[in-house]
VMD Tcl script that builds the backbone (N, CA, C; Angstrom):
set m [mol new atoms 486]
animate dup $m
set s [atomselect $m all]
$s set {name element resname resid chain x y z} {
  {N N MET 1 A 68.491 -36.039 12.223}
  {CA C MET 1 A 68.731 -35.451 13.294}
  {C C MET 1 A 67.720 -35.575 14.458}
  {N N LYS 2 A 66.507 -35.660 13.858}
  {CA C LYS 2 A 65.236 -35.852 14.778}
  {C C LYS 2 A 65.555 -37.077 15.840}
  {N N PHE 3 A 66.191 -38.054 15.258}
  {CA C PHE 3 A 66.283 -39.277 15.995}
  {C C PHE 3 A 67.460 -38.990 17.101}
  {N N PHE 4 A 68.601 -38.182 16.430}
  {CA C PHE 4 A 69.594 -37.989 17.640}
  {C C PHE 4 A 68.893 -37.111 18.760}
  {N N PHE 5 A 68.123 -36.084 18.421}
  {CA C PHE 5 A 67.559 -35.266 19.525}
  {C C PHE 5 A 66.577 -36.383 20.547}
  {N N LEU 6 A 65.788 -37.249 19.839}
  {CA C LEU 6 A 65.151 -38.325 20.727}
  {C C LEU 6 A 66.251 -39.135 21.437}
  {N N ALA 7 A 67.346 -39.461 21.026}
  {CA C ALA 7 A 68.224 -40.467 21.527}
  {C C ALA 7 A 68.828 -39.689 22.860}
  {N N VAL 8 A 69.133 -38.419 22.728}
  {CA C VAL 8 A 69.595 -37.800 24.056}
  {C C VAL 8 A 68.588 -37.311 24.972}
  {N N GLY 9 A 67.354 -37.701 24.635}
  {CA C GLY 9 A 66.324 -37.528 25.831}
  {C C GLY 9 A 65.283 -36.610 25.501}
  {N N PHE 10 A 65.173 -35.919 24.314}
  {CA C PHE 10 A 64.242 -34.696 24.112}
  {C C PHE 10 A 62.745 -35.624 24.078}
  {N N PRO 11 A 61.906 -35.009 24.585}
  {CA C PRO 11 A 60.411 -35.427 24.497}
  {C C PRO 11 A 60.126 -35.526 22.822}
  {N N SER 12 A 59.294 -36.128 22.261}
  {CA C SER 12 A 58.911 -36.409 21.062}
  {C C SER 12 A 58.603 -34.855 20.703}
  {N N GLU 13 A 57.845 -34.173 21.069}
  {CA C GLU 13 A 57.180 -32.830 20.774}
  {C C GLU 13 A 58.371 -31.956 20.574}
  {N N TYR 14 A 59.407 -31.854 21.735}
  {CA C TYR 14 A 60.547 -31.055 21.543}
  {C C TYR 14 A 61.515 -31.380 20.463}
  {N N ALA 15 A 61.619 -32.732 20.241}
  {CA C ALA 15 A 62.543 -33.275 19.283}
  {C C ALA 15 A 62.087 -32.803 17.778}
  {N N GLU 16 A 60.635 -32.823 17.593}
  {CA C GLU 16 A 60.204 -32.320 16.430}
  {C C GLU 16 A 60.371 -30.815 16.139}
  {N N LYS 17 A 60.288 -29.942 17.237}
  {CA C LYS 17 A 60.715 -28.492 17.220}
  {C C LYS 17 A 62.146 -28.175 17.052}
  {N N ALA 18 A 62.818 -29.169 17.677}
  {CA C ALA 18 A 64.349 -28.780 17.555}
  {C C ALA 18 A 64.808 -29.310 16.233}
  {N N PHE 19 A 64.350 -30.297 15.587}
  {CA C PHE 19 A 64.624 -30.643 14.253}
  {C C PHE 19 A 64.390 -29.614 13.286}
  {N N ALA 20 A 63.014 -29.111 13.395}
  {CA C ALA 20 A 62.538 -27.928 12.488}
  {C C ALA 20 A 63.456 -26.659 12.623}
  {N N GLN 21 A 63.831 -26.520 13.730}
  {CA C GLN 21 A 64.817 -25.294 13.923}
  {C C GLN 21 A 66.084 -25.668 13.372}
  {N N TYR 22 A 66.659 -26.852 13.583}
  {CA C TYR 22 A 68.044 -27.350 12.869}
  {C C TYR 22 A 67.884 -27.098 11.470}
  {N N LYS 23 A 66.904 -27.534 10.759}
  {CA C LYS 23 A 66.684 -27.511 9.248}
  {C C LYS 23 A 66.683 -26.074 8.823}
  {N N GLU 24 A 66.045 -25.202 9.555}
  {CA C GLU 24 A 65.845 -23.858 9.253}
  {C C GLU 24 A 67.180 -23.038 9.316}
  {N N THR 25 A 67.834 -23.460 10.465}
  {CA C THR 25 A 68.930 -22.419 10.850}
  {C C THR 25 A 70.457 -22.869 10.812}
  {N N PHE 26 A 70.458 -24.414 10.995}
  {CA C PHE 26 A 71.972 -24.808 11.162}
  {C C PHE 26 A 72.881 -24.314 10.169}
  {N N MET 27 A 72.535 -24.672 8.859}
  {CA C MET 27 A 73.439 -24.282 7.872}
  {C C MET 27 A 73.395 -22.947 7.419}
  {N N ARG 28 A 72.691 -22.274 7.707}
  {CA C ARG 28 A 72.631 -20.680 7.515}
  {C C ARG 28 A 73.694 -20.080 8.541}
  {N N ASP 29 A 73.658 -20.500 9.682}
  {CA C ASP 29 A 74.596 -20.087 10.795}
  {C C ASP 29 A 75.867 -20.862 10.986}
  {N N TYR 30 A 76.123 -22.014 10.454}
  {CA C TYR 30 A 77.334 -22.676 10.411}
  {C C TYR 30 A 77.806 -23.404 9.260}
  {N N ALA 31 A 77.391 -22.850 8.181}
  {CA C ALA 31 A 77.642 -23.448 6.719}
  {C C ALA 31 A 79.049 -23.742 6.574}
  {N N PRO 32 A 79.588 -24.881 6.131}
  {CA C PRO 32 A 80.888 -25.174 5.810}
  {C C PRO 32 A 81.160 -24.946 4.484}
  {N N ASN 33 A 82.561 -24.609 4.313}
  {CA C ASN 33 A 82.916 -24.260 2.810}
  {C C ASN 33 A 83.017 -25.679 2.153}
  {N N PRO 34 A 82.759 -25.741 0.898}
  {CA C PRO 34 A 82.868 -27.022 0.167}
  {C C PRO 34 A 84.314 -27.164 0.159}
  {N N PHE 35 A 84.493 -28.763 -0.171}
  {CA C PHE 35 A 86.051 -29.008 -0.225}
  {C C PHE 35 A 86.744 -28.142 -1.281}
  {N N PRO 36 A 87.775 -27.759 -1.361}
  {CA C PRO 36 A 88.559 -27.240 -2.345}
  {C C PRO 36 A 88.329 -28.154 -3.774}
  {N N GLN 37 A 88.245 -27.164 -4.773}
  {CA C GLN 37 A 88.160 -27.690 -6.145}
  {C C GLN 37 A 86.887 -28.235 -6.349}
  {N N VAL 38 A 85.843 -28.405 -5.685}
  {CA C VAL 38 A 84.517 -29.235 -5.945}
  {C C VAL 38 A 84.082 -28.482 -7.480}
  {N N GLY 39 A 83.996 -27.171 -7.335}
  {CA C GLY 39 A 83.237 -26.431 -8.658}
  {C C GLY 39 A 84.247 -26.900 -9.726}
  {N N GLU 40 A 85.499 -26.961 -9.866}
  {CA C GLU 40 A 86.263 -27.297 -10.870}
  {C C GLU 40 A 86.037 -28.752 -11.275}
  {N N MET 41 A 85.966 -29.645 -10.339}
  {CA C MET 41 A 85.762 -30.962 -10.717}
  {C C MET 41 A 84.308 -31.154 -11.376}
  {N N LEU 42 A 83.305 -30.656 -10.781}
  {CA C LEU 42 A 82.059 -30.780 -11.241}
  {C C LEU 42 A 81.880 -30.197 -12.605}
  {N N SER 43 A 82.598 -29.058 -12.795}
  {CA C SER 43 A 82.696 -28.491 -14.147}
  {C C SER 43 A 83.308 -29.419 -15.131}
  {N N LYS 44 A 84.249 -30.160 -14.866}
  {CA C LYS 44 A 85.002 -31.052 -15.756}
  {C C LYS 44 A 84.188 -32.371 -15.939}
  {N N LEU 45 A 83.310 -32.846 -15.051}
  {CA C LEU 45 A 82.520 -33.724 -15.440}
  {C C LEU 45 A 81.282 -33.369 -16.400}
  {N N THR 46 A 80.845 -32.226 -16.066}
  {CA C THR 46 A 79.715 -31.755 -16.852}
  {C C THR 46 A 80.010 -31.338 -18.151}
  {N N SER 47 A 81.285 -30.920 -18.207}
  {CA C SER 47 A 81.937 -30.549 -19.647}
  {C C SER 47 A 82.072 -31.810 -20.468}
  {N N ALA 48 A 82.400 -32.714 -19.885}
  {CA C ALA 48 A 82.621 -34.241 -20.546}
  {C C ALA 48 A 81.246 -34.736 -20.832}
  {N N GLY 49 A 80.223 -34.056 -20.643}
  {CA C GLY 49 A 78.842 -34.380 -21.152}
  {C C GLY 49 A 78.058 -35.374 -19.907}
  {N N LEU 50 A 78.641 -35.549 -18.817}
  {CA C LEU 50 A 77.990 -36.325 -17.760}
  {C C LEU 50 A 77.098 -35.535 -17.376}
  {N N ARG 51 A 75.918 -36.232 -16.660}
  {CA C ARG 51 A 74.825 -35.604 -16.061}
  {C C ARG 51 A 75.079 -35.984 -14.620}
  {N N LEU 52 A 74.827 -34.978 -13.698}
  {CA C LEU 52 A 75.009 -35.192 -12.493}
  {C C LEU 52 A 73.812 -35.030 -11.608}
  {N N GLY 53 A 73.797 -35.801 -10.384}
  {CA C GLY 53 A 72.588 -35.780 -9.392}
  {C C GLY 53 A 73.030 -36.040 -8.080}
  {N N ILE 54 A 72.304 -35.675 -7.094}
  {CA C ILE 54 A 72.686 -35.958 -5.779}
  {C C ILE 54 A 71.634 -36.764 -4.962}
  {N N ALA 55 A 72.203 -37.641 -4.326}
  {CA C ALA 55 A 71.465 -38.670 -3.538}
  {C C ALA 55 A 71.994 -38.766 -2.068}
  {N N THR 56 A 71.220 -38.113 -1.213}
  {CA C THR 56 A 71.839 -37.847 0.143}
  {C C THR 56 A 70.666 -38.087 1.186}
  {N N SER 57 A 71.270 -38.397 2.439}
  {CA C SER 57 A 70.235 -38.384 3.440}
  {C C SER 57 A 70.327 -37.136 4.193}
  {N N ASN 58 A 71.011 -36.277 3.785}
  {CA C ASN 58 A 71.043 -35.043 4.330}
  {C C ASN 58 A 69.931 -34.000 3.835}
  {N N VAL 59 A 69.579 -32.976 4.665}
  {CA C VAL 59 A 68.371 -32.129 4.106}
  {C C VAL 59 A 68.875 -31.136 3.079}
  {N N ARG 60 A 67.940 -30.643 2.201}
  {CA C ARG 60 A 68.257 -29.783 1.260}
  {C C ARG 60 A 68.995 -28.486 1.602}
  {N N SER 61 A 68.521 -27.864 2.572}
  {CA C SER 61 A 69.153 -26.635 3.079}
  {C C SER 61 A 70.440 -26.674 3.267}
  {N N ASN 62 A 70.775 -27.743 3.785}
  {CA C ASN 62 A 72.435 -28.145 4.059}
  {C C ASN 62 A 73.079 -28.492 2.919}
  {N N VAL 63 A 72.619 -29.061 1.928}
  {CA C VAL 63 A 73.071 -29.419 0.675}
  {C C VAL 63 A 73.502 -27.987 -0.095}
  {N N ASP 64 A 72.272 -27.129 -0.065}
  {CA C ASP 64 A 72.566 -25.892 -0.892}
  {C C ASP 64 A 73.398 -25.144 -0.253}
  {N N ALA 65 A 73.555 -25.007 1.065}
  {CA C ALA 65 A 74.510 -24.166 1.722}
  {C C ALA 65 A 76.018 -24.580 1.580}
  {N N ALA 66 A 76.073 -25.955 1.529}
  {CA C ALA 66 A 77.361 -26.460 1.516}
  {C C ALA 66 A 77.993 -26.243 0.134}
  {N N LEU 67 A 77.186 -26.552 -0.960}
  {CA C LEU 67 A 77.555 -26.649 -2.370}
  {C C LEU 67 A 77.449 -25.129 -2.903}
  {N N GLY 68 A 76.632 -24.258 -2.421}
  {CA C GLY 68 A 76.565 -23.031 -2.977}
  {C C GLY 68 A 76.355 -22.929 -4.569}
  {N N PRO 69 A 77.194 -21.985 -5.363}
  {CA C PRO 69 A 77.105 -22.116 -6.623}
  {C C PRO 69 A 77.207 -23.499 -7.520}
  {N N SER 70 A 78.075 -24.229 -6.867}
  {CA C SER 70 A 78.055 -25.347 -7.542}
  {C C SER 70 A 76.943 -26.286 -7.709}
  {N N MET 71 A 75.804 -25.942 -7.081}
  {CA C MET 71 A 74.507 -26.590 -7.413}
  {C C MET 71 A 73.945 -26.263 -8.780}
  {N N ARG 72 A 74.626 -25.550 -9.561}
  {CA C ARG 72 A 74.298 -25.429 -10.774}
  {C C ARG 72 A 74.555 -26.626 -11.806}
  {N N PHE 73 A 75.637 -27.474 -11.342}
  {CA C PHE 73 A 76.172 -28.454 -12.074}
  {C C PHE 73 A 74.988 -29.691 -12.132}
  {N N PHE 74 A 74.049 -29.772 -11.275}
  {CA C PHE 74 A 73.273 -31.016 -11.006}
  {C C PHE 74 A 71.948 -30.859 -11.626}
  {N N GLU 75 A 71.384 -31.851 -12.222}
  {CA C GLU 75 A 70.131 -31.942 -12.698}
  {C C GLU 75 A 69.168 -31.488 -11.729}
  {N N PRO 76 A 68.310 -30.691 -11.915}
  {CA C PRO 76 A 67.389 -30.192 -10.852}
  {C C PRO 76 A 66.515 -31.450 -10.553}
  {N N GLU 77 A 66.028 -32.249 -11.159}
  {CA C GLU 77 A 65.139 -33.234 -11.143}
  {C C GLU 77 A 65.993 -34.524 -10.358}
  {N N CYS 78 A 67.039 -34.226 -10.290}
  {CA C CYS 78 A 68.022 -35.432 -9.686}
  {C C CYS 78 A 68.800 -34.918 -8.446}
  {N N ILE 79 A 68.196 -34.031 -7.781}
  {CA C ILE 79 A 68.787 -33.596 -6.375}
  {C C ILE 79 A 67.803 -34.215 -5.594}
  {N N LEU 80 A 68.097 -35.349 -4.991}
  {CA C LEU 80 A 67.270 -36.137 -3.962}
  {C C LEU 80 A 68.024 -35.942 -2.468}
  {N N THR 81 A 67.258 -35.083 -1.814}
  {CA C THR 81 A 67.679 -35.011 -0.477}
  {C C THR 81 A 66.619 -35.694 0.409}
  {N N LYS 82 A 66.970 -35.794 1.841}
  {CA C LYS 82 A 66.023 -36.317 2.705}
  {C C LYS 82 A 64.625 -35.590 2.839}
  {N N ASP 83 A 64.526 -34.237 2.191}
  {CA C ASP 83 A 63.259 -33.567 2.173}
  {C C ASP 83 A 62.319 -34.008 1.009}
  {N N ASP 84 A 63.133 -34.581 -0.140}
  {CA C ASP 84 A 62.535 -35.019 -1.368}
  {C C ASP 84 A 62.178 -36.264 -1.631}
  {N N THR 85 A 62.852 -37.237 -0.771}
  {CA C THR 85 A 62.648 -38.769 -1.206}
  {C C THR 85 A 61.558 -39.288 -0.311}
  {N N VAL 86 A 60.937 -40.471 -0.898}
  {CA C VAL 86 A 59.718 -41.037 -0.336}
  {C C VAL 86 A 60.230 -42.103 0.538}
  {N N SER 87 A 61.515 -42.663 0.612}
  {CA C SER 87 A 62.018 -43.898 1.186}
  {C C SER 87 A 63.304 -43.412 2.017}
  {N N GLU 88 A 63.369 -43.827 3.115}
  {CA C GLU 88 A 64.737 -43.572 3.925}
  {C C GLU 88 A 65.773 -44.555 3.408}
  {N N SER 89 A 65.717 -45.174 2.375}
  {CA C SER 89 A 66.709 -46.188 1.811}
  {C C SER 89 A 67.394 -45.512 0.828}
  {N N LYS 90 A 68.793 -45.591 0.953}
  {CA C LYS 90 A 69.728 -44.778 0.075}
  {C C LYS 90 A 69.437 -45.552 -1.178}
  {N N ALA 91 A 69.305 -47.002 -1.393}
  {CA C ALA 91 A 69.465 -47.777 -2.449}
  {C C ALA 91 A 68.099 -47.318 -3.237}
  {N N ASP 92 A 67.009 -47.109 -2.701}
  {CA C ASP 92 A 65.782 -46.762 -3.349}
  {C C ASP 92 A 65.873 -45.362 -3.976}
  {N N THR 93 A 66.872 -44.445 -3.383}
  {CA C THR 93 A 66.942 -43.174 -3.833}
  {C C THR 93 A 67.804 -43.245 -5.030}
  {N N LEU 94 A 68.919 -44.198 -4.957}
  {CA C LEU 94 A 69.670 -44.339 -6.208}
  {C C LEU 94 A 68.852 -44.903 -7.284}
  {N N LEU 95 A 67.959 -45.749 -6.965}
  {CA C LEU 95 A 67.136 -46.229 -8.246}
  {C C LEU 95 A 66.234 -44.961 -8.743}
  {N N LEU 96 A 65.773 -44.202 -7.891}
  {CA C LEU 96 A 64.771 -43.046 -8.388}
  {C C LEU 96 A 65.638 -42.229 -9.036}
  {N N ALA 97 A 66.848 -42.008 -8.896}
  {CA C ALA 97 A 67.795 -41.129 -9.557}
  {C C ALA 97 A 68.043 -41.654 -10.921}
  {N N ALA 98 A 68.189 -42.777 -10.994}
  {CA C ALA 98 A 68.522 -43.608 -12.412}
  {C C ALA 98 A 67.380 -43.344 -13.244}
  {N N LYS 99 A 66.170 -43.748 -12.402}
  {CA C LYS 99 A 64.905 -43.556 -13.256}
  {C C LYS 99 A 64.664 -42.358 -13.855}
  {N N ARG 100 A 64.886 -41.153 -12.846}
  {CA C ARG 100 A 64.806 -39.741 -13.448}
  {C C ARG 100 A 65.791 -39.297 -14.388}
  {N N LEU 101 A 66.879 -39.957 -14.420}
  {CA C LEU 101 A 67.975 -39.705 -15.620}
  {C C LEU 101 A 67.748 -40.568 -16.855}
  {N N ARG 102 A 66.544 -41.497 -16.656}
  {CA C ARG 102 A 66.320 -42.340 -17.598}
  {C C ARG 102 A 67.650 -43.322 -18.111}
  {N N VAL 103 A 68.098 -43.885 -17.242}
  {CA C VAL 103 A 69.376 -44.732 -17.501}
  {C C VAL 103 A 69.066 -45.880 -16.520}
  {N N GLU 104 A 69.948 -47.020 -16.897}
  {CA C GLU 104 A 70.052 -48.278 -15.924}
  {C C GLU 104 A 70.948 -47.805 -14.912}
  {N N THR 105 A 70.802 -48.301 -13.547}
  {CA C THR 105 A 71.590 -48.010 -12.391}
  {C C THR 105 A 73.094 -48.413 -12.771}
  {N N ILE 106 A 73.307 -49.381 -13.554}
  {CA C ILE 106 A 74.569 -49.776 -13.708}
  {C C ILE 106 A 75.611 -48.776 -14.813}
  {N N GLU 107 A 74.804 -47.932 -15.253}
  {CA C GLU 107 A 75.466 -46.854 -15.951}
  {C C GLU 107 A 75.554 -45.595 -15.112}
  {N N THR 108 A 75.390 -45.805 -13.805}
  {CA C THR 108 A 75.560 -44.612 -13.004}
  {C C THR 108 A 76.782 -44.916 -11.894}
  {N N ILE 109 A 77.229 -43.902 -11.311}
  {CA C ILE 109 A 78.208 -44.098 -10.149}
  {C C ILE 109 A 77.843 -43.228 -8.980}
  {N N TYR 110 A 77.892 -43.926 -7.945}
  {CA C TYR 110 A 77.653 -43.137 -6.765}
  {C C TYR 110 A 78.953 -42.852 -5.815}
  {N N VAL 111 A 79.203 -41.612 -5.635}
  {CA C VAL 111 A 80.277 -41.227 -4.882}
  {C C VAL 111 A 79.860 -41.223 -3.207}
  {N N GLY 112 A 80.441 -41.736 -2.546}
  {CA C GLY 112 A 80.210 -41.747 -1.107}
  {C C GLY 112 A 81.335 -41.899 -0.145}
  {N N ASP 113 A 81.026 -41.528 1.065}
  {CA C ASP 113 A 82.104 -41.398 2.074}
  {C C ASP 113 A 81.784 -42.429 3.089}
  {N N GLN 114 A 80.818 -43.357 2.983}
  {CA C GLN 114 A 80.137 -44.088 4.238}
  {C C GLN 114 A 80.250 -45.539 3.770}
  {N N PRO 115 A 80.426 -46.578 4.440}
  {CA C PRO 115 A 80.208 -47.857 3.954}
  {C C PRO 115 A 78.714 -48.187 3.879}
  {N N ALA 116 A 78.114 -47.491 4.282}
  {CA C ALA 116 A 76.536 -47.543 4.033}
  {C C ALA 116 A 76.236 -46.959 2.578}
  {N N ASP 117 A 76.937 -46.177 2.100}
  {CA C ASP 117 A 76.894 -45.708 0.677}
  {C C ASP 117 A 77.275 -46.887 -0.210}
  {N N TRP 118 A 78.168 -47.510 0.023}
  {CA C TRP 118 A 78.838 -48.674 -0.710}
  {C C TRP 118 A 77.677 -49.881 -0.626}
  {N N ARG 119 A 77.139 -50.090 0.529}
  {CA C ARG 119 A 76.045 -51.247 0.548}
  {C C ARG 119 A 74.838 -50.670 -0.274}
  {N N ALA 120 A 74.518 -49.554 -0.249}
  {CA C ALA 120 A 73.390 -48.880 -1.002}
  {C C ALA 120 A 73.683 -49.179 -2.530}
  {N N ALA 121 A 74.881 -48.930 -3.020}
  {CA C ALA 121 A 75.184 -48.968 -4.313}
  {C C ALA 121 A 75.055 -50.308 -4.872}
  {N N GLN 122 A 75.402 -51.275 -3.895}
  {CA C GLN 122 A 75.563 -52.725 -4.231}
  {C C GLN 122 A 74.075 -53.286 -4.380}
  {N N THR 123 A 73.345 -52.776 -3.588}
  {CA C THR 123 A 71.692 -53.066 -3.563}
  {C C THR 123 A 71.114 -52.484 -4.799}
  {N N ALA 124 A 71.433 -51.436 -5.064}
  {CA C ALA 124 A 70.735 -50.679 -6.241}
  {C C ALA 124 A 71.574 -50.999 -7.661}
  {N N ARG 125 A 72.684 -51.691 -7.330}
  {CA C ARG 125 A 73.485 -52.307 -8.746}
  {C C ARG 125 A 73.988 -51.101 -9.378}
  {N N THR 126 A 74.368 -49.909 -8.512}
  {CA C THR 126 A 75.208 -48.942 -9.070}
  {C C THR 126 A 76.625 -49.072 -8.816}
  {N N ASN 127 A 77.462 -48.435 -9.744}
  {CA C ASN 127 A 78.818 -48.445 -9.521}
  {C C ASN 127 A 79.089 -47.409 -8.430}
  {N N PHE 128 A 80.136 -47.851 -7.664}
  {CA C PHE 128 A 80.659 -46.945 -6.364}
  {C C PHE 128 A 81.821 -46.459 -6.476}
  {N N LEU 129 A 82.050 -45.274 -6.046}
  {CA C LEU 129 A 83.481 -44.647 -5.802}
  {C C LEU 129 A 83.557 -44.053 -4.304}
  {N N GLY 130 A 84.346 -44.503 -3.633}
  {CA C GLY 130 A 84.552 -44.292 -2.249}
  {C C GLY 130 A 85.538 -42.892 -2.058}
  {N N VAL 131 A 85.224 -42.085 -1.322}
  {CA C VAL 131 A 86.334 -41.153 -0.995}
  {C C VAL 131 A 86.764 -40.977 0.357}
  {N N SER 132 A 88.222 -41.188 0.543}
  {CA C SER 132 A 88.689 -41.214 1.761}
  {C C SER 132 A 88.979 -40.072 2.571}
  {N N TYR 133 A 88.517 -38.768 1.887}
  {CA C TYR 133 A 88.620 -37.531 2.697}
  {C C TYR 133 A 87.403 -37.227 3.558}
  {N N GLY 134 A 86.271 -38.195 3.476}
  {CA C GLY 134 A 85.066 -37.956 4.224}
  {C C GLY 134 A 85.197 -38.475 5.524}
  {N N TRP 135 A 84.031 -39.319 5.770}
  {CA C TRP 135 A 83.907 -39.741 7.222}
  {C C TRP 135 A 84.195 -41.174 7.596}
  {N N GLY 136 A 83.952 -41.868 6.556}
  {CA C GLY 136 A 83.819 -43.413 7.086}
  {C C GLY 136 A 84.664 -44.315 6.163}
  {N N ILE 137 A 85.351 -43.973 5.230}
  {CA C ILE 137 A 85.989 -44.722 4.130}
  {C C ILE 137 A 87.485 -44.306 4.352}
  {N N SER 138 A 88.340 -45.410 4.300}
  {CA C SER 138 A 89.717 -45.130 4.248}
  {C C SER 138 A 90.478 -45.747 2.950}
  {N N GLU 139 A 91.613 -45.262 2.799}
  {CA C GLU 139 A 92.610 -45.607 1.596}
  {C C GLU 139 A 92.773 -47.049 1.671}
  {N N GLU 140 A 92.579 -47.642 2.815}
  {CA C GLU 140 A 92.835 -49.198 2.844}
  {C C GLU 140 A 91.664 -50.066 2.411}
  {N N ASP 141 A 90.470 -49.377 2.384}
  {CA C ASP 141 A 89.296 -50.241 1.866}
  {C C ASP 141 A 89.629 -50.592 0.524}
  {N N ASP 142 A 89.322 -51.887 0.258}
  {CA C ASP 142 A 89.579 -52.604 -0.975}
  {C C ASP 142 A 88.446 -53.219 -1.758}
  {N N GLU 143 A 87.346 -53.028 -1.231}
  {CA C GLU 143 A 86.126 -53.657 -1.789}
  {C C GLU 143 A 85.621 -52.727 -3.021}
  {N N PHE 144 A 86.052 -51.641 -3.277}
  {CA C PHE 144 A 85.654 -50.843 -4.152}
  {C C PHE 144 A 86.631 -49.848 -4.303}
  {N N PRO 145 A 86.714 -49.042 -5.546}
  {CA C PRO 145 A 87.829 -48.038 -5.775}
  {C C PRO 145 A 87.660 -46.909 -4.712}
  {N N VAL 146 A 88.774 -46.253 -4.378}
  {CA C VAL 146 A 88.792 -45.142 -3.488}
  {C C VAL 146 A 89.749 -44.016 -4.065}
  {N N VAL 147 A 89.394 -42.754 -3.763}
  {CA C VAL 147 A 90.024 -41.568 -4.336}
  {C C VAL 147 A 90.491 -40.846 -3.077}
  {N N ARG 148 A 91.395 -40.185 -3.019}
  {CA C ARG 148 A 91.979 -39.417 -1.822}
  {C C ARG 148 A 91.658 -37.762 -1.872}
  {N N ASN 149 A 91.210 -37.295 -3.253}
  {CA C ASN 149 A 90.945 -36.075 -3.122}
  {C C ASN 149 A 89.890 -35.544 -4.271}
  {N N VAL 150 A 89.305 -34.570 -4.135}
  {CA C VAL 150 A 88.154 -34.031 -5.001}
  {C C VAL 150 A 88.553 -34.140 -6.363}
  {N N MET 151 A 89.609 -33.743 -6.889}
  {CA C MET 151 A 89.906 -33.806 -8.411}
  {C C MET 151 A 90.179 -35.360 -8.848}
  {N N ASP 152 A 90.609 -36.038 -7.956}
  {CA C ASP 152 A 90.718 -37.778 -8.330}
  {C C ASP 152 A 89.258 -38.253 -8.720}
  {N N ILE 153 A 88.199 -37.420 -8.123}
  {CA C ILE 153 A 86.988 -38.145 -8.461}
  {C C ILE 153 A 86.756 -37.861 -9.995}
  {N N ALA 154 A 87.056 -36.838 -10.564}
  {CA C ALA 154 A 86.643 -36.696 -11.912}
  {C C ALA 154 A 87.842 -37.523 -12.738}
  {N N GLU 155 A 88.856 -37.584 -12.446}
  {CA C GLU 155 A 90.101 -38.441 -13.043}
  {C C GLU 155 A 89.585 -39.773 -13.099}
  {N N HIS 156 A 89.111 -40.412 -12.087}
  {CA C HIS 156 A 88.736 -41.714 -12.005}
  {C C HIS 156 A 87.312 -42.073 -12.876}
  {N N ILE 157 A 86.464 -41.148 -12.738}
  {CA C ILE 157 A 85.150 -41.376 -13.416}
  {C C ILE 157 A 85.654 -41.184 -15.021}
  {N N LEU 158 A 86.124 -40.180 -15.495}
  {CA C LEU 158 A 86.517 -40.032 -16.856}
  {C C LEU 158 A 87.373 -40.992 -17.300}
  {N N ASN 159 A 88.335 -41.618 -16.607}
  {CA C ASN 159 A 89.132 -42.725 -17.000}
  {C C ASN 159 A 88.453 -43.963 -17.198}
  {N N GLU 160 A 87.263 -44.244 -16.168}
  {CA C GLU 160 A 86.520 -45.260 -16.454}
  {C C GLU 160 A 85.653 -45.293 -17.758}
  {N N ALA 161 A 85.155 -44.014 -17.978}
  {CA C ALA 161 A 84.266 -43.889 -19.041}
  {C C ALA 161 A 84.887 -44.030 -20.474}
  {N N THR 162 A 86.114 -44.022 -20.480}
  {CA C THR 162 A 86.837 -44.139 -21.672}
  {C C THR 162 A 87.165 -45.712 -22.114}
}
mol reanalyze $m
mol bondsrecalc $m
mol representation Tube
mol addrep $m
């Protein structure tokens, strides 16, 4: 977001201040509701014995606000947000998540809604599942599996695991 402020003409000092205020207040004042059935889907995955993490370029306050009580389904040491990571690379974040889970990246699956998520998964040698209800992936994408709704995530992952 800081780069957005710079791109629209904020001087560097003001871009820093605007970004700090954004991180502190935006999700508090404009928090979106989670997609329907997110808690149910995450519960289904964890009940099947899967360990969950988050690898995102978003800030932690936004993630906490958007997921609310569903944050309990994620391994605390594997919630990797823009605030927590040492690299701007999503691929590096996926590698770190696998390391913290003590698994090989090929044993993980990254669910994303952007072509950049797919490229990061390829770089990290992580399985990938695209969601077409997000921002950048459509049902016509054929380089990777794509699901249309939240509950399809659990169905896909659990069917792949058997």
